[in-house]
Residue, then its C-alpha position, 0 to 999 in steps of 0.5 A: m445615611i442607611k441609604k448612602i451607605i447601601i449606595c456605596s456597597f452597591f457601587t464598590v459591588f458594581l465596581a468589582l463586577a465590572l473590572l472583573e468582566s472587564g479582565t482584569s483578573l489581576s486586581y488586587w482583590h484577588s489572591n496571588e495564587s489565582k494572579s499567577a493561574y492567569g498568567n499561566l492562562t495568557e502565556s498558553e494563549v500566546c503559545i496558542k497564538n505562536m502555533q496559528e502563526r506557523n500554521v500548526p493545527i491547534g484543535r487539541v491545544n485550543e481545547s485544552f485552554h478552553e477546559a483551563a479558562q473554564l476551571y480558573e473561572a470555577q476557581l475565582a468563584l470560590e474564591l471571590k465567595a470566600n471558599k478554598a480554591n486550587y488552581k494547580l489544575i491550570y498549570v498544567y494545562s498551561d505547560s501541557i499546551c506551552s509543551i505541545r507548542d514546542e513539540s508541535f515546533r520541533v516536528l514541523d521542523e523535522m518534517s520540513v527537512f524531511l519532505e526536502a530529502y523525500n522531493e530530492t530523491s524522488k527526482e532520481v528514485n522512484l519512491s511511488s511505493m512509499n506512497s502510504e508513508y508519505n501520506g501518513i507522515l502529513r496525515s499524523f500531522q495534520e491530526e495533532r499526533f506530533e510524538e507519532t509523526s517524529i516516529l512515522i518520519d524516522k521511519a520515513y528515512t530508513r524506507i527511502s534508504e532502503i529503496e535507494s538502495s534495492q534501485t541502485t542494486l538494481n541498476v548496477f545490476y543491469r548495467n552490468t549485465k547489459n556490458n556483460i551481454r554486449d560485449f559477449f555478443t561483440e566478441n563471439w559474434r562470428y561463433i554465434f552467427i555460426i551456430s545460428g545458422g547451423i541450427l536454421v539449417a539443420l532446421v530446413i533440412f530436417w523439418k518434416t522429419i520433424r513435422r512428420i515425428n511431431l504427427k506421428v505423436k498426434l496419431q498416437n494420442l488419438e488411437i489412446r484415447k480412442k482404445a480408452l473410450n472404448n473400453l469405458i464403453k465396454k466397461i459401462q455395458q458390463q455395469y449395465f447388461d451383467l452387474k446391473n448396477i447403473s440405470e438406463m439413462e445413466y447408461t444411454v447417456k455416458l454410451q451416446t457421449f464416448n460414441e460422440m468422442i470417438l466420432n470425432l476421434n475418427r474424423q481427426i485420425p484418417e486427417l493425420q494420417e493422410e498428412i503423414a503418407r504424404l510427407n512420407l511420399r515426398v522423403r521417397s521422392r526426395k531420395v529417388f531424385k537424389k539417386n537419379 
């Protein structure tokens, strides 16, 4: 008789464990609270499958689901041992998962509209300056920061409007400027031609005079530089011979440098003087020719 009781008890426990292992967590051995929590878990699993069907990233909700499932198993084990179980956090996890699903779907639809608007606008407006904002929206969605994605989309719309407005203003300005310039030349081309011709003739007539003035200015600059170098030489000679506040090496190096610079100027000065003389000769020859 005892053997029969033991065998029956063993069979009963085995059957209960088998039902539990097979997922029949809603069997009549469990409390109503555990059954309700299990129902929430099942519902949250459906929410995750919905997200997978729409190709929404599920890393965030998947982690929450696994934590909820582990918590459920722990509380169920307590319940089976006749201890007090608490399934409240499971409801929190499940509600959060389905809320994230709803938010992700809303943002996904919002992002689809944005991408369509972005692509259409990019056909007429250069949006390359907001590549970072565009990539940031896609990255935030893939990283499951759905709330942030919505905010970034709103900012991107504002940015598109700013770019579109600025480029439209620039295009209008360009067209108006282009038209005004074209109209100005169309209406005043005779005057422009006469003035340009007069300037060209004046340049031809006075070119040699202008050239001579330019050469004289260059010659004057060279003379000024040469005078400054001679003054520097006198100064270092006074420092070395009279004041004796510079070394012989410093004096030698500076003197050599200044002399080389003067030598270079002395080569340039005769060339300029010769060119000025040639221009003066041509001007005098032209005057004599006109008198004759």
